[in-house]
C-alpha positions, -999 to +999 in steps of 0.1 A: +807+524-421+807+487-413+797+473-379+825+460-360+800+440-334+792+404-336+770+396-358+743+384-340+734+406-313+723+372-291+756+355-295+769+363-257+738+351-241+733+318-217+704+303-233+670+298-214+674+273-187+643+250-197+633+236-165+633+270-146+610+286-166+589+256-170+588+257-131+580+293-132+556+292-154+540+267-134+537+282-098+525+317-115+499+298-132+490+285-093+496+318-079+472+333-103+444+308-096+448+309-061+446+351-061+414+341-087+400+323-062+409+345-033+392+377-051+361+353-061+356+341-026+362+372-011+336+393-028+311+361-025+318+361+014+312+397+018+283+399-005+262+373+014+271+388+050+235+385+057+233+390+093+262+404+115+250+403+154+272+429+167+283+412+200+301+387+179+302+400+146+325+431+133+315+439+094+339+466+093+366+440+106+353+414+075+353+445+048+390+452+063+405+414+067+387+403+032+402+434+008+434+437+024+440+399+021+428+409-014+448+435-021+479+426-009+476+391-027+470+408-064+501+431-052+523+404-047+509+385-074+520+418-102+550+422-081+562+387-081+550+379-118+579+411-133+602+402-111+599+363-125+596+378-161+624+398-158+647+373-144+636+344-169+646+376-194+682+377-183+684+338-183+687+337-144+674+316-123+637+326-116+623+300-097+628+314-063+614+346-069+575+327-086+578+305-054+582+332-027+552+346-050+531+314-045+537+315-006+534+351-001+498+350-021+488+318-005+497+336+030+475+365+021+445+346+010+449+326+043+457+351+065+421+369+051+405+337+053+413+336+094+405+370+097+369+367+083+365+340+100+375+357+138+357+387+127+320+369+122+327+353+155+342+319+149 
């Protein structure tokens, strides 16, 4: 029996918008670098916290601020990556999701750095 469908399965799909995919890719690459920098910096901030005087410093607050920021940044990065790739594959605008991912991960890393500074007494 012969198929009555289209000869090409992608005949009804729109083309990928190249500038959208390029902007999304660039934003996600920056997000990946930001998350890697946050993880690398967070590990070193916690690893080299030699002395934490009890009156001005809280080592548990340091761990919570750095660990929480890293977890939120990684989770937001993975979720944003998945959503952006899904939007590109569906040929729908993806750049807002990629930029939102960059903003959320940047805010998480900044929030962790600010709370790290306040937890050690600065």
